[in-house]
C-alpha positions in Angstrom: 5.0 6.9 11.4 7.8 5.2 9.4 6.8 3.3 6.2 8.7 0.4 3.8 9.0 3.6 1.5 11.6 5.5 0.1 11.5 9.5 -0.1 9.2 11.0 -3.0 11.0 14.0 -4.7 8.7 16.7 -4.2 9.6 18.2 -7.7 9.0 14.5 -8.9 5.5 14.4 -7.8 4.8 18.1 -9.8 6.3 16.3 -12.7 4.0 13.1 -12.5 0.9 14.9 -12.5 2.0 17.6 -15.2 2.4 14.3 -17.3 -0.9 13.1 -16.9 -2.4 16.8 -17.4 -0.5 17.0 -20.9 -2.0 13.7 -21.7 -5.8 14.7 -20.8 -8.2 16.0 -23.2 -9.3 19.6 -22.0 -13.1 17.9 -20.4 -11.0 16.3 -18.0 -10.0 17.3 -14.3 -7.3 16.2 -12.6 -8.0 15.3 -8.6 -5.4 14.7 -6.0 -6.4 11.9 -3.4 -4.6 12.1 -0.1 -4.6 9.5 2.9 -4.5 12.3 5.8 -4.1 9.2 8.0 -0.8 8.9 7.0 0.5 12.4 7.1 0.9 14.8 10.4 -2.7 16.6 10.1 -1.5 20.2 11.5 0.9 20.3 8.6 -1.6 19.0 6.2 -4.1 21.8 7.3 -1.3 24.3 7.4 -0.4 23.6 3.4 -4.0 23.2 2.2 -4.7 26.9 3.7 -1.9 28.3 2.3 -2.4 26.4 -1.0 -5.8 28.1 -0.9 -7.0 24.8 -2.4 -10.3 23.5 -1.2 -11.0 19.8 -0.2 -13.5 17.2 0.4 -14.0 14.2 2.6 -13.4 11.7 -0.2 -15.6 9.3 1.6 -18.4 12.0 2.4 -22.1 10.5 1.8 -20.9 6.8 2.5 -21.3 4.7 5.7 -17.5 5.6 6.1 -17.8 9.7 5.9 -17.1 10.0 9.9 -13.3 9.3 9.2 -13.7 13.3 8.3 -10.6 15.0 8.2 -8.3 12.1 9.2 -9.7 9.7 6.1 -8.9 10.2 2.5 -9.1 13.8 1.4 -10.1 15.0 -2.4 -8.6 17.9 -4.2 -9.7 19.3 -7.3 -6.2 20.8 -8.9 -5.9 23.8 -10.3 -5.4 24.0 -14.2 -2.8 26.5 -13.9 0.5 24.3 -14.2 2.8 26.6 -12.1 0.3 27.1 -9.0 -0.5 23.2 -9.2 3.2 22.2 -9.4 4.1 24.6 -6.2 1.2 23.3 -4.4 2.1 19.4 -5.0 5.5 20.2 -3.6 4.4 21.6 -0.4 2.0 18.8 0.0 4.7 16.2 -1.2 7.3 17.8 1.6 5.1 16.9 4.4 6.4 13.6 4.8 8.2 12.3 1.6 8.0 8.9 2.4 4.4 8.8 3.4 2.3 6.6 0.9 -0.4 9.1 0.9 -0.6 10.4 -2.6 -2.1 9.3 -5.6 -3.8 11.7 -8.6 -6.6 11.0 -10.8 -8.2 11.8 -14.1 -12.1 12.2 -14.2 -14.7 13.9 -16.2 -16.7 13.6 -13.4 -18.1 15.6 -10.4 -16.5 15.3 -6.8 -19.7 13.3 -6.0 -19.3 10.6 -8.7 -15.8 10.2 -7.3 -16.8 9.6 -3.3 -19.4 7.3 -4.4 -16.6 5.5 -6.2 -14.4 5.8 -3.7 -17.1 4.7 -1.2 -17.8 1.3 -2.9 -13.7 0.6 -3.0 -13.3 1.0 0.8 -16.8 -0.7 1.7 -15.2 -4.1 0.9 -16.9 -7.0 2.2 -16.1 -10.7 2.0 -17.7 -13.6 3.0 -20.0 -11.5 5.3 -17.6 -9.6 6.8 -17.3 -5.9 6.4 -13.9 -4.3 5.9 -12.6 -0.6 5.3 -10.4 -1.0 2.2 -7.7 1.7 2.8 -7.8 2.2 -1.0 -5.9 5.9 -0.4 -2.8 4.1 0.8 -0.7 3.7 -2.2 0.7 0.5 -0.3 -2.9 -0.7 -0.6 -4.0 0.8 -4.1 -2.0 -1.0 -7.0 -2.9 -4.8 -5.5 -6.2 -3.4 -5.1 -7.1 -2.5 -8.4 -4.9 -5.1 -10.3 -7.4 -7.9 -8.6 -10.5 -6.3 -9.4 -12.9 -8.6 -11.4 -13.9 -7.0 -14.7 -17.6 -5.6 -13.6 -15.8 -4.1 -10.6 -13.2 -2.6 -12.9 -15.7 -1.2 -14.6 -17.5 0.1 -11.8 -14.6 2.3 -11.2 -14.0 3.1 -14.4 -17.4 4.8 -14.7 -16.3 7.5 -12.4 -12.3 7.4 -13.1 -10.4 7.5 -16.6 -6.8 7.0 -15.1 -5.3 6.7 -11.8 -1.6 6.9 -11.0 0.6 6.6 -8.1 4.7 6.3 -7.2 5.7 3.0 -6.3 7.7 2.0 -2.9 10.9 3.3 -4.8 9.3 6.9 -5.2 10.7 6.6 -8.5 8.4 4.9 -10.9 4.5 6.2 -11.5 2.4 3.0 -11.3 -0.8 3.4 -13.6 -4.4 2.4 -13.4 -6.2 3.2 -17.0 -9.7 2.2 -17.4 -10.9 -0.1 -20.0 -13.1 0.5 -22.8 -16.8 0.7 -21.5 -18.7 -0.5 -24.3 -18.8 -3.8 -23.8 -19.3 -5.6 -20.5 -21.6 -4.8 -17.1 -20.2 -2.6 -14.3 -21.0 -4.2 -10.6 -24.0 -2.5 -9.2 -23.8 -2.8 -5.5 -22.3 -0.1 -3.4 -19.7 -1.6 -1.9 -16.7 -3.9 -3.1 -17.7 -7.8 -2.7 -14.0 -10.0 -2.0 -14.2 -13.4 -3.2 -11.7 -15.6 -1.7 -8.9 -15.4 -3.9 -8.7 -11.8 -3.8 -9.3 -11.5 0.0 -6.3 -13.5 -0.2 -4.5 -11.6 -2.4 -5.2 -8.1 -0.3 -4.1 -10.1 2.7 -0.5 -11.5 1.3 0.3 -8.0 0.0 -0.2 -6.2 3.2 1.8 -8.7 5.2 5.2 -7.7 4.7 4.0 -3.8 5.8 2.5 -5.5 9.1 6.1 -7.4 9.9 8.1 -4.6 8.7 5.9 -2.6 11.7 6.5 -5.4 14.2 10.0 -5.2 13.4 10.5 -1.1 14.2 8.6 -2.0 17.5 10.5 -4.7 18.6 14.1 -5.0 17.2 14.5 -1.5 15.2 17.8 -2.0 14.8 17.9 -4.3 12.2 15.2 -1.9 9.8 17.5 0.6 7.7 17.0 4.3 7.7 17.5 4.4 3.9 16.7 2.0 1.1 13.1 1.0 2.5 11.8 -0.1 -0.4 14.5 -2.8 -1.3 14.4 -3.9 2.3 10.2 -4.4 1.6 11.3 -6.5 -1.4 13.6 -8.5 1.0 10.8 -9.1 3.5 8.5 -9.9 1.2 11.2 -12.9 -0.2 11.9 -14.0 3.4 7.6 -14.3 4.0 7.6 -16.6 0.5 10.3 -18.8 1.8 8.5 -19.1 4.7 5.6 -20.4 2.9 7.3 -22.9 0.9 8.3 -24.3 4.3 4.9 -24.1 5.6 5.7 -21.6 8.5 2.3 -20.5 9.7 0.7 -17.8 11.8 2.5 -14.2 12.7 4.7 -15.3 15.6 6.4 -17.7 13.4 6.5 -15.6 10.5 8.1 -12.6 12.2 10.6 -14.9 13.9 11.5 -16.4 10.4 12.1 -13.1 9.5 14.4 -12.1 12.3 16.4 -15.1 11.3 16.5 -14.1 7.6 18.0 -10.7 8.5 20.4 -12.0 11.4 21.7 -14.9 10.1 21.0 -14.4 5.9 18.5 -15.0 3.9 19.6 -18.5 2.9 19.7 -19.4 6.9 16.9 -21.8 6.1 19.3 -24.1 4.0 21.7 -25.3 6.6 21.8 -29.1 6.3 21.0 -29.1 10.0 17.4 -27.6 9.7 16.4 -29.9 7.4 14.3 -31.8 10.1 13.0 -28.7 11.7 11.1 -27.9 8.5 9.8 -31.3 8.2 8.4 -30.8 11.3 7.1 -27.3 11.0 5.6 -28.5 7.8 3.8 -31.1 10.3 2.3 -28.2 12.3 4.7 -27.5 15.3 5.9 -24.3 15.7 9.1 -22.7 14.3 9.8 -20.6 17.7 9.0 -23.9 19.7 11.5 -25.9 17.9 14.1 -23.2 17.8 14.9 -23.4 21.9 16.4 -27.3 21.0 18.7 -25.8 18.7 22.3 -26.8 19.8 24.8 -24.3 20.7 26.7 -25.6 17.6 24.0 -24.7 15.0 23.2 -21.2 16.3 27.4 -20.7 16.1 27.3 -22.1 12.3 24.2 -19.8 11.7 25.5 -16.7 13.3 29.1 -17.3 11.5 26.9 -17.4 8.0 25.6 -14.1 8.3 29.0 -12.1 9.5 
């Protein structure tokens, strides 16, 4: 499995967790959340055995517990700094580019954290049941940032602080529980997403979906390095496609391919102005491309070179 992320330096992971540990009072425990679906299961099991760290199904005692060892795993991190650092380095070397690791500070027991993860993972929208992959750090930042205040307070009942690396593998993202003295926490056992929240999560995941499709169809367009920058390029292309009213996955994928092969500003060519007017009226971009002249294609390809 390949990801639109850059590798994490295993030592950097150990240092980031240590920094959180140093900032916590003695009553706070540190936990690691691992999305096992993003890692080689045999290697993960081997490292966990070598570390001698006990772990539990992060979604146990929820309707999603059947994911078992292939779902998110919760590990309480040892207090010893050196033991913890060495174990984290081993885990990060399984696949440094996998967006599978986040770490949590909490004064609660594992069962409380599992209930919190079940709340986040059992998302619903307009009666539709969804599995929200909260252990995948491509999803986690948008998920936490889009929570309404009662939902954030529900998470804060179990978690004091939640951190992860961004796509560059260098910057630590951070969610800090707000002061819980005022306001009411969501009492449901699942996360109810309104239309705006649902749309935000869908938009945030689109570039990763396009990335996977590129790997399957035109892998030569996907760089082997600087994947975080490439993901940003995909996001920019998709934002332009939205402004031009390019709709539907096939046409949006086609727009991205054109951006990668003909230049990010290919759409500004004067001879394409009628194309975008027609697309805005609901016509498929792919069907319109069949009528592009050889001269236009030469101009676009020449612009890219």
